[in-house]
N, C-alpha and C positions, 0 to 999 in steps of 0.2 A: 161199644156202648153194652150197659147191660140187656140183659135178655128180658129179664122181668122172673126167669125160673128159679133163680140164685138170687137169694134176696143181700148175703155178702160174702166177698171176696177177700180171703186175706192172704198177705205176702208178710213170710218172714226169710229171712239172709242168714244164714247159718255159716259162721266160723268160728268152730273148735269150740262150741259151748252147746254142746249135745243135751247134757244134764238141765242146762236153763231151758231148752228151746222144749224140754219136757215139761217142766213146771207151766211154761206158756202157754203149752198145748192145753194141760189141764184147768186152767182158769178158763181158756176158752171154749172149751166142754162144757164147764159149769155156766158158762154166760150164753149160750146157745140158746136155750131156751125151746121155741116153736121155730124160730128162725132156719131157714136154708143156706147153708154155708158151704164154702169150699176154702181148702187150704193149701196153698203153694208153700211149701220149704223151698229154697234156692238156696243150693249148700256152694260155697267159695275153696271148692279142693282141701277141706278138713284132712281128711286121710286120717279119720281118728273113729271109722265106723259109725258114723251118725244115720247110714241109712240102715244098719241092723239094729240097730240100739232104739230109731223111733219107729221101724214100719208095723211095729204091731201096734201102735197108738189108733184108738178108735175116730171114725170120721171120714169124711172125704177128702183125704190128701194125696197131694199129688208132687212128687219129689221132683226137683230138676237140678241135676250133679256136673257142675263144670269141672273144666279138668286144671283150671288155673282160678287163681283168684281176679274175678274179674272185678272188683271193687262192689261197695254198698250198691252205687246209683245203677251200674249198669245190671247186676242181679234183680235191684228190685223188678226194673224195666222188663226182664224177662218173665216174672211173673205178671206185670200189670199188661204186657200183650195178650198174656194168655186168660186175664178176668173177666169172668161175666158175668158177677153179680151187679145190680143194681148200685150198689156202694162197696168201696175196694177200701179196707183198715190195711195201713202200711205199719207195720211195729215191728222193733226191734226185738231181737232173741231174748235179751237179759231184761225182759220186762214180765209184769202179768197182770192183769184186768179185775175189777171187782165185778160181782156176777151179774149185776143188772145195765154194764158198761153199754154192750152192742144193744141192746133191744131202746134204751134210752136215747143212744145217739141216733138210731136208726128211725122213729119216731120222733125226733126234733128236725131229723133233717124231710121228713114225708111234710111236714108241718111249715116248713120255711127254705121254699122252694127256690130264693135267692141266695142259700148258702152253698158253696161248693166243698167248703170243707172243713172238720171240725178238729180243734187240739184238745187233751183229755189236761187235767189236774193232775200234773205228776207230783209224786214225792218220791224224796231220797232214802238210801235204805235207812237212817237214822230215823227217818217220821218226818222230817222237816219236809217244808214246801220246797219244791223245784222250778227257780224263779225260772228258767227256760221255758218252762212253761208257756208265755205267752211273751212274745218281745216284739221290737222293731226291725225293722230292717238296717242292717249295720250299715253304718258312714263313717267320714273321716271323725265327726265330733263323738260318738260313740265309741270310735277305738282308742282315743287319746283320754276323755274321762276313764276305761276301764282300767290302761297302763294306767294314769294316776292314783285310781282308787278311789274316786270322785264317787261313783257308782255305787261303791260300799259303803262311800260315807253317807250320800244322800240320796238313798233308794227311791224313796217318794216325789224328789224333785223330778218335775215336767221336762227339767234342761241334764240336768245330771245322772238322773235314773232313766234314763229314754228308752235304753235299750230292752231291759226288762221290762218297762211300763208301770214301774214299782209303785203307781197312784191309782190302779185298777185295784178294784177288789178281787183278790183271789179267789173267792167263791160265789162272783156274780158272772154271769156270762156277758160275753163282750165283743163287740168285732176288733181284731187285731191283724196287724199286716203280716205277723209272722205266728206259726206254731212247731213246734220241735216234730222234726221228723223221727225220732222215736215212738211215736206214735200219731200216725194222721187217718182220720176216716172221711173220706172223700165221696163225692159224688163219680161215680167211675166216667161217667161222661165228659165229665171235665177235668178228670185226670188225665185219660186218652185224649183229648183234644190236646192239652198240654205236649205230649208226646212223653210222659212222664220225666223225670229225673233226668237234667244235660247230665252225657256218661264225661265230658271232660272233667268232673268231679268223681275222683275216686272213693273219697271218702272227707265228709266235713264240709259245709256249706253249703251242699245240695239240697237242704230243705229252706235256707236261706233264699236261694237263687228259683226254686219250685215256686214258693209262697210271691215272691216279688213278680212271676211271671202269670199268677193269677190278678193282678192290676190290670193285668190287659182284656180280663175277661169282662161278663157282666154278672160275675157272682161276687160274694164275701168269702171272709176266713173268720171264725167265730172261735174263742177260747170257749169252752165249753167244762166246765169243775162239776157238772151234775154226773158226768166221768171220770172215774180214776183210776189211776195207772202209777205203778210202783218201779220204776227205772233202777236197774243194780250199776248201773254203768259202767262201761270200758270193759264187759269181760273180753270183747275179743282183741282187747288188747290190754291185757293186766298188767303189764309192766309198764309202768307210764317212765319212758326214756324217752331224752332228749331228739331224738330220729321221731318217734311216736306224736312229741308234742308239735311239733315241725310240720309232721303233717298234716296234726289237727288246723293248725296255722294258715299252712298252704291251701285250706280248701276258702278261707275266710278272704287269701289276697286273691282265688281265681275269681272270686262273687265281684271282687274291686275293679279288677282289671276288666272284668266281662261287662259291667253295667257304668260304672264309672269312671273309666279311665279318660273318655273328653271331656268331664268335668271339672276335672284338676289340674292344675299347671306343675312345673315340674317340682316347684318346692314342696307341694302339699302332696304328692305323689312320694314324694323324701322322706317326710312327717309320717305318712300311713307304713311304709317299710321298717321307720323306726319305731312307731308302733308296735304293729305286730313282733317284731323281734323283741323287742323289748317285754311284751306280753309273753314271748317263749320261757325267755331265759327266768322270769320271775315264776312263773308255773312250773317248772323246774325242780329250781329252788324251793317251793312250797311244798311239792311233792316228797323229795329228801326230803323234809321236815319229817311229815307224816309218816313216810315210810320206818323211819327212825323211830320216833314215838311207837306207831304199831308194833313193832318187833321187840319193845318192852314190856308188850301187852300180849305175851305167847300165851301166858297160863288162865285158864277160865278157872274162877273162883266160884262162880254157882251158877245154875241152868235150869230153867222150868219149862217144861212141854207143857204150852196149854194145847186143851181140848173139850168136846161137848162136854162132857160129862168124865171126872177123874175115874170113876170105880171102871169104866168100859173101856179103859185103854190098857193093851195086854200090858203083862207083865214080862214077856219076851221079848217084846218090842224096846220096851224101856231097858232091858238089859243089853240087846244087841247095839242100842244106841249109845252106851254109855261105855261099853267095852272099845265101841269103832272110836273113842277119844283117847283109847289106851291109855300115856300115862299121864295126861292131865289133870291133875290133882280135880275131883267135878262134884257137886252138889246134887243132884239129877232130881229136880221134883216134878210132881205133876200137877196142875192146876185146873180151874176152871176158866172159861176165856173171859166168865162174867165175874171175875175177881176184880176188885177194885184199883187201882194207881199205886195205893200203898202198899199194898201187899206184893204187886207187880217190883215195884221199885226196891226191891229185895235181891233181885237178879242181876245178874251182868248180860245174862244171854236168855233169849227168850223163842222156843221153838214153838211153831204152831204147826198143829197136825193138820194138815190139809181134806184128811178123810172126812173131819168133824167137825173144822171151824173153818166159817166162811172166809173168801179174800176179802170181803167187807169189812167182818167183823175185826180181821186181824190190820186192816189199814186204820180202820178208827184207832185200834190200840196204840199202834205206831203211833200215831197223830198225838194222841193223849200224852204217851211218853217222851217226846220229841225233847231233845235237851238232856235229858237222862244219863245218857250215856250206856246204854243198851245197845248191845247187840242182838237182832231179827233175822232170826232163818226160820226156812219154811221146811217141812216136813212130809217128804212127799214115800211113803210108806210102800206103795207096788213097785217102787222104784229102789226100795232102800237106799235111798238119799236122801239129807238135809241139804238144803242150799241156804246161803247169805252172799253178803257180798264179800266178792273175791274169794269165797270158798266154797267148796263140796265135799261134803265128809260123807262116805261111803259105809255101809256096816252090812 
């Protein structure tokens, strides 16, 4: 249980995404305000110099280095065991949060004593809403509806859209069965009473399982859209191969075997297996199409750096970024973050200067431009990196 001296313990599991962790730490430090926080970075044997790279970061950071890839669940539990905060934030390494997230979530939990865990409103790298922010416990029906595409065709249906609770307003606080493991804000006493994640889950499905077990307590789970999180998604497994998709669906199969084995007869279990295998094949084919389309878009036609004031952005930094793009033909402009949508729509790539633009402003801009086909990146000048979905540009 939290000892009261530390407000929030933050646990990050890293696997070969040190640049994304650096960006996340920057957003956390800007969210800290007057809170007392401790950060645990658990590395699953990345072997990429992560410790030397991140050890210079400011703040109370504790490193836990594993000699093998222990998996997401076990690595998180290593941090949970040492957490001393009144609250614990479990957060993926390939995420960033807006500046008021920690204070807003803490205040809500302080005032809502029967709430055990909060989930963020997550946005995708293209600025769209991430529907997995709020969802139901998976069951046979939701699995079949997903395979048949009925959840996509009827997203707001209380029957076909039940997995992602499509009828709930994405901008209103609501009690839900499950929130995403990419960002979970826990009352530490509740998290520890549940003994954290089930370590039989290596990766995927463990968040469904942990939320499901909250039902055995006197606490509830709330989707909390007042706190936003950007999830780049899958950066620890950038190559979406058939093997990685099988791993993803294995977690859901484990969930079914653990919680529903006695609920379904042999025919139903057969349908579940068919549903998951079909889902794996469909996902794989869909990802192959996406990768093929992305390969055609290797060149950048135009890009803009958004900053606080255009005149304050150093020329040498612009030159360094331009040169780092090498042979890509690019028109790199400098604009004010306050510029309207009609101006920014002229650019294929938008780079947010995190030294002068807040993450909150960046999220607002991304949501405003969602559906425009724009790619978004974040400039971390102190690290000399630009980070986006599946791309780290060093200069």
